[in-house]
C-alpha positions as a Markdown table, in Angstrom:
| # | Residue | x | y | z |
|---|---|---|---|---|
| 1 | Met | 38.4 | -16.1 | 43.6 |
| 2 | Ala | 38.4 | -13.7 | 46.4 |
| 3 | Ala | 35.1 | -12.6 | 47.9 |
| 4 | Asp | 33.8 | -9.4 | 46.5 |
| 5 | Ile | 30.6 | -9.4 | 48.6 |
| 6 | Asp | 30.8 | -9.6 | 52.4 |
| 7 | Arg | 28.4 | -11.5 | 54.8 |
| 8 | Ala | 27.5 | -8.4 | 56.8 |
| 9 | Gly | 26.9 | -6.4 | 53.7 |
| 10 | Val | 24.4 | -9.0 | 52.3 |
| 11 | Ala | 22.6 | -9.1 | 55.6 |
| 12 | Lys | 22.3 | -5.3 | 55.7 |
| 13 | Ala | 21.1 | -5.2 | 52.1 |
| 14 | Tyr | 18.3 | -7.6 | 52.6 |
| 15 | Glu | 17.4 | -6.0 | 55.9 |
| 16 | Arg | 16.7 | -3.0 | 53.8 |
| 17 | Trp | 14.8 | -5.0 | 51.2 |
| 18 | Ala | 12.6 | -6.9 | 53.8 |
| 19 | Pro | 9.8 | -4.4 | 54.0 |
| 20 | Val | 9.2 | -4.1 | 50.3 |
| 21 | Tyr | 10.8 | -7.5 | 48.8 |
| 22 | Asp | 7.4 | -9.1 | 48.1 |
| 23 | Leu | 6.0 | -6.1 | 46.3 |
| 24 | Val | 9.2 | -5.3 | 44.3 |
| 25 | Phe | 10.2 | -8.9 | 43.5 |
| 26 | Gly | 7.2 | -11.0 | 43.8 |
| 27 | Lys | 5.8 | -11.0 | 40.3 |
| 28 | Val | 9.3 | -10.6 | 38.7 |
| 29 | Phe | 10.6 | -13.8 | 40.0 |
| 30 | Glu | 7.4 | -15.7 | 40.2 |
| 31 | Glu | 7.9 | -18.1 | 37.4 |
| 32 | Gly | 11.3 | -19.0 | 38.5 |
| 33 | Arg | 10.1 | -19.6 | 42.1 |
| 34 | Lys | 7.1 | -21.8 | 40.9 |
| 35 | Ser | 9.5 | -23.8 | 38.6 |
| 36 | Thr | 11.9 | -24.6 | 41.3 |
| 37 | Ile | 9.1 | -25.6 | 43.7 |
| 38 | Ala | 7.6 | -27.9 | 41.1 |
| 39 | Glu | 10.8 | -29.8 | 40.8 |
| 40 | Ala | 11.2 | -30.0 | 44.6 |
| 41 | Asp | 7.7 | -31.3 | 45.0 |
| 42 | Arg | 8.3 | -33.9 | 42.2 |
| 43 | Ile | 11.2 | -35.2 | 44.4 |
| 44 | Gly | 9.3 | -34.8 | 47.7 |
| 45 | Gly | 10.5 | -35.9 | 51.2 |
| 46 | Arg | 12.5 | -33.3 | 53.1 |
| 47 | Ile | 13.5 | -30.1 | 51.4 |
| 48 | Leu | 15.9 | -27.3 | 52.4 |
| 49 | Asp | 15.0 | -23.8 | 51.0 |
| 50 | Val | 18.2 | -21.7 | 51.3 |
| 51 | Gly | 17.4 | -18.0 | 51.1 |
| 52 | Val | 13.8 | -18.5 | 52.1 |
| 53 | Gly | 13.6 | -14.7 | 52.7 |
| 54 | Thr | 10.2 | -13.6 | 53.6 |
| 55 | Gly | 8.6 | -17.1 | 52.9 |
| 56 | Leu | 6.8 | -16.0 | 49.8 |
| 57 | Ser | 7.4 | -19.6 | 48.3 |
| 58 | Leu | 6.4 | -21.7 | 51.2 |
| 59 | Ser | 2.6 | -21.7 | 50.6 |
| 60 | Asp | 3.3 | -23.0 | 47.0 |
| 61 | Tyr | 5.0 | -26.2 | 48.2 |
| 62 | Ser | 2.9 | -29.3 | 48.4 |
| 63 | Ser | 1.5 | -29.7 | 51.9 |
| 64 | Thr | 3.1 | -33.2 | 52.0 |
| 65 | Thr | 6.6 | -31.8 | 51.3 |
| 66 | Lys | 8.5 | -31.3 | 54.6 |
| 67 | Leu | 10.3 | -27.8 | 54.6 |
| 68 | Cys | 13.4 | -26.4 | 56.4 |
| 69 | Gly | 14.0 | -22.8 | 55.4 |
| 70 | Val | 17.1 | -20.6 | 56.2 |
| 71 | Asp | 18.2 | -17.1 | 55.5 |
| 72 | Ile | 21.0 | -14.6 | 56.4 |
| 73 | Ser | 18.3 | -11.9 | 57.2 |
| 74 | Glu | 16.5 | -12.0 | 60.5 |
| 75 | Pro | 14.0 | -9.3 | 59.4 |
| 76 | Met | 13.1 | -11.4 | 56.4 |
| 77 | Leu | 12.5 | -14.5 | 58.6 |
| 78 | Arg | 10.3 | -12.6 | 60.8 |
| 79 | Lys | 8.0 | -12.1 | 57.9 |
| 80 | Ala | 8.3 | -15.7 | 57.0 |
| 81 | Gln | 7.4 | -16.9 | 60.5 |
| 82 | Ser | 4.4 | -14.7 | 60.5 |
| 83 | Arg | 3.4 | -16.0 | 57.1 |
| 84 | Val | 3.7 | -19.6 | 58.4 |
| 85 | Arg | 1.5 | -18.9 | 61.4 |
| 86 | Ala | -1.2 | -17.1 | 59.4 |
| 87 | Leu | -1.4 | -19.8 | 56.8 |
| 88 | Gly | -1.0 | -22.6 | 59.1 |
| 89 | Leu | 1.8 | -24.2 | 57.1 |
| 90 | His | 2.4 | -27.3 | 59.4 |
| 91 | Asn | 4.9 | -28.9 | 56.7 |
| 92 | Val | 7.4 | -26.1 | 57.7 |
| 93 | Glu | 9.6 | -27.8 | 60.2 |
| 94 | Thr | 12.3 | -25.1 | 60.7 |
| 95 | Leu | 13.0 | -21.3 | 59.9 |
| 96 | Ala | 16.3 | -20.3 | 61.1 |
| 97 | Val | 18.9 | -17.5 | 60.6 |
| 98 | Met | 21.9 | -19.3 | 59.1 |
| 99 | Asp | 24.9 | -18.6 | 56.7 |
| 100 | Ala | 24.4 | -20.5 | 53.5 |
| 101 | Lys | 28.1 | -21.6 | 53.5 |
| 102 | Asn | 28.0 | -23.1 | 56.9 |
| 103 | Leu | 24.7 | -25.0 | 57.2 |
| 104 | Ala | 24.0 | -26.3 | 60.6 |
| 105 | Phe | 22.6 | -29.8 | 59.3 |
| 106 | Gly | 24.3 | -33.1 | 59.1 |
| 107 | Asp | 25.5 | -34.7 | 55.9 |
| 108 | Ser | 22.8 | -36.2 | 53.7 |
| 109 | Ser | 19.9 | -34.6 | 55.5 |
| 110 | Phe | 17.8 | -33.6 | 52.6 |
| 111 | Asp | 16.2 | -35.1 | 49.4 |
| 112 | Ala | 16.5 | -31.6 | 47.6 |
| 113 | Val | 18.1 | -28.3 | 48.3 |
| 114 | Val | 16.3 | -25.2 | 46.7 |
| 115 | Ala | 18.3 | -22.0 | 46.4 |
| 116 | Gln | 16.4 | -19.2 | 44.6 |
| 117 | Tyr | 18.3 | -16.1 | 43.5 |
| 118 | Val | 21.1 | -17.0 | 46.1 |
| 119 | Ile | 24.2 | -18.0 | 44.4 |
| 120 | Thr | 25.1 | -14.5 | 43.1 |
| 121 | Ala | 24.5 | -13.0 | 46.5 |
| 122 | Val | 26.8 | -14.8 | 48.7 |
| 123 | Pro | 30.6 | -14.1 | 49.3 |
| 124 | Asp | 31.8 | -17.4 | 48.2 |
| 125 | Pro | 29.5 | -19.1 | 45.8 |
| 126 | Glu | 31.7 | -22.3 | 45.2 |
| 127 | Ala | 32.2 | -23.1 | 49.0 |
| 128 | Thr | 28.4 | -22.3 | 49.3 |
| 129 | Leu | 27.5 | -24.9 | 46.6 |
| 130 | Asp | 29.8 | -27.4 | 48.3 |
| 131 | Asp | 27.9 | -27.1 | 51.5 |
| 132 | Phe | 24.6 | -27.5 | 49.6 |
| 133 | Ile | 25.9 | -30.8 | 48.3 |
| 134 | Arg | 27.1 | -32.0 | 51.6 |
| 135 | Val | 23.6 | -31.8 | 53.1 |
| 136 | Leu | 22.0 | -33.5 | 50.2 |
| 137 | Lys | 21.3 | -37.3 | 50.2 |
| 138 | Pro | 23.1 | -39.4 | 47.6 |
| 139 | Gly | 20.8 | -39.0 | 44.5 |
| 140 | Gly | 19.3 | -35.9 | 45.8 |
| 141 | Glu | 18.9 | -32.7 | 43.8 |
| 142 | Leu | 20.3 | -29.2 | 44.1 |
| 143 | Ile | 17.8 | -27.0 | 42.3 |
| 144 | Leu | 19.0 | -23.4 | 41.6 |
| 145 | Val | 17.3 | -20.5 | 39.8 |
| 146 | Asn | 19.7 | -17.6 | 39.2 |
| 147 | His | 20.7 | -14.8 | 36.9 |
| 148 | Ile | 23.5 | -15.9 | 34.7 |
| 149 | Gly | 25.7 | -13.0 | 33.2 |
| 150 | Ala | 25.9 | -12.6 | 29.4 |
| 151 | Glu | 29.1 | -13.8 | 27.8 |
| 152 | Ser | 29.3 | -10.9 | 25.2 |
| 153 | Gly | 27.2 | -8.1 | 23.7 |
| 154 | Pro | 25.5 | -5.0 | 25.1 |
| 155 | Arg | 24.0 | -6.9 | 28.1 |
| 156 | Arg | 27.5 | -8.1 | 29.2 |
| 157 | Val | 28.8 | -4.3 | 29.0 |
| 158 | Phe | 25.7 | -3.2 | 31.0 |
| 159 | Glu | 26.2 | -5.8 | 33.7 |
| 160 | Leu | 29.9 | -5.0 | 34.1 |
| 161 | Ala | 29.2 | -1.3 | 34.4 |
| 162 | Phe | 26.2 | -2.0 | 36.9 |
| 163 | Ala | 28.3 | -4.4 | 39.0 |
| 164 | Pro | 29.6 | -2.0 | 41.7 |
| 165 | Leu | 26.1 | -0.6 | 42.5 |
| 166 | Ala | 24.7 | -4.2 | 42.4 |
| 167 | Arg | 27.3 | -5.2 | 45.0 |
| 168 | Arg | 26.0 | -2.6 | 47.3 |
| 169 | Leu | 22.5 | -4.0 | 46.7 |
| 170 | Gly | 23.7 | -7.4 | 47.6 |
| 171 | Trp | 24.4 | -9.4 | 44.3 |
| 172 | Arg | 26.6 | -9.9 | 41.3 |
| 173 | Pro | 24.8 | -9.2 | 37.9 |
| 174 | Glu | 27.9 | -10.5 | 35.9 |
| 175 | Phe | 28.0 | -14.0 | 37.4 |
| 176 | Ala | 29.4 | -16.4 | 34.7 |
| 177 | Trp | 28.1 | -19.7 | 33.8 |
| 178 | Ala | 31.7 | -20.8 | 33.7 |
| 179 | Arg | 31.8 | -20.5 | 37.5 |
| 180 | Leu | 29.2 | -23.2 | 37.9 |
| 181 | Thr | 30.9 | -25.4 | 35.1 |
| 182 | Asn | 34.2 | -25.1 | 36.9 |
| 183 | Trp | 32.8 | -25.8 | 40.2 |
| 184 | Ala | 31.0 | -28.8 | 39.2 |
| 185 | Ala | 34.1 | -30.2 | 37.5 |
| 186 | Lys | 36.2 | -29.5 | 40.6 |
| 187 | His | 33.7 | -31.0 | 43.0 |
| 188 | Gly | 33.3 | -34.1 | 41.0 |
| 189 | Gly | 30.3 | -35.5 | 42.9 |
| 190 | Val | 27.5 | -33.9 | 40.8 |
| 191 | Thr | 26.0 | -34.2 | 37.5 |
| 192 | Leu | 24.2 | -31.3 | 35.6 |
| 193 | Thr | 20.7 | -32.6 | 34.6 |
| 194 | Glu | 19.2 | -29.4 | 33.3 |
| 195 | Arg | 19.6 | -25.8 | 32.5 |
| 196 | Arg | 16.4 | -24.2 | 31.5 |
| 197 | Pro | 15.9 | -20.4 | 30.6 |
| 198 | Met | 13.5 | -18.5 | 32.9 |
| 199 | Pro | 11.8 | -15.0 | 32.4 |
| 200 | Pro | 12.3 | -12.2 | 32.3 |
| 201 | Met | 13.7 | -12.6 | 28.7 |
| 202 | Gly | 15.9 | -15.6 | 29.6 |
| 203 | His | 18.2 | -13.7 | 31.8 |
| 204 | Phe | 17.7 | -16.3 | 34.6 |
| 205 | Ser | 18.1 | -20.0 | 34.4 |
| 206 | Leu | 16.7 | -22.9 | 36.4 |
| 207 | Ile | 19.7 | -25.3 | 37.0 |
| 208 | Arg | 19.5 | -28.8 | 38.5 |
| 209 | Tyr | 22.4 | -30.9 | 39.7 |
| 210 | Arg | 22.1 | -34.4 | 41.0 |
| 211 | Lys | 24.4 | -35.7 | 43.8 |
| 212 | Ser | 26.3 | -38.8 | 42.8 |
């Protein structure tokens, strides 16, 4: 599928969001964030947090979990770096500007990859997921939390109507579960271990894949 969101557009959108992101999205996405972090801490070891943004999640991880955080938005990461210094988060190894589809890490570098509200906001979700799996150790987990578009009904109609505006804000509201199903089948090296509804109103899902 051709990209309908471009990298520069996403970076610009999140540059606009950076000053108010925590205020606008902090509470809305809190349960999804904390649920993904609980799963990552259960695995432990070295974790990659893709789309780390302003670093809102970093202090919620266990102090024994080693963290690398990447994001496309330099203004977001500046806020994350300030948060790490202010809170003395010594378990954060790296914060870097990076394209999620072209991660500058070696194969099998991480015990888990966490991507919160990322997959609907990248130009090429399937290639991005491929790179997430590449940097995972065998047996490691990819832990996503994301909006999944409705398959039918009034919400589906709304999501399709809202989609053009949403793209200018940096995401796809109509992102279908079938895209993840088809990606996993084509990739062949992953197993779905969980899909759990998340608030608000189950419009989001926590999704876990294990690397073969």
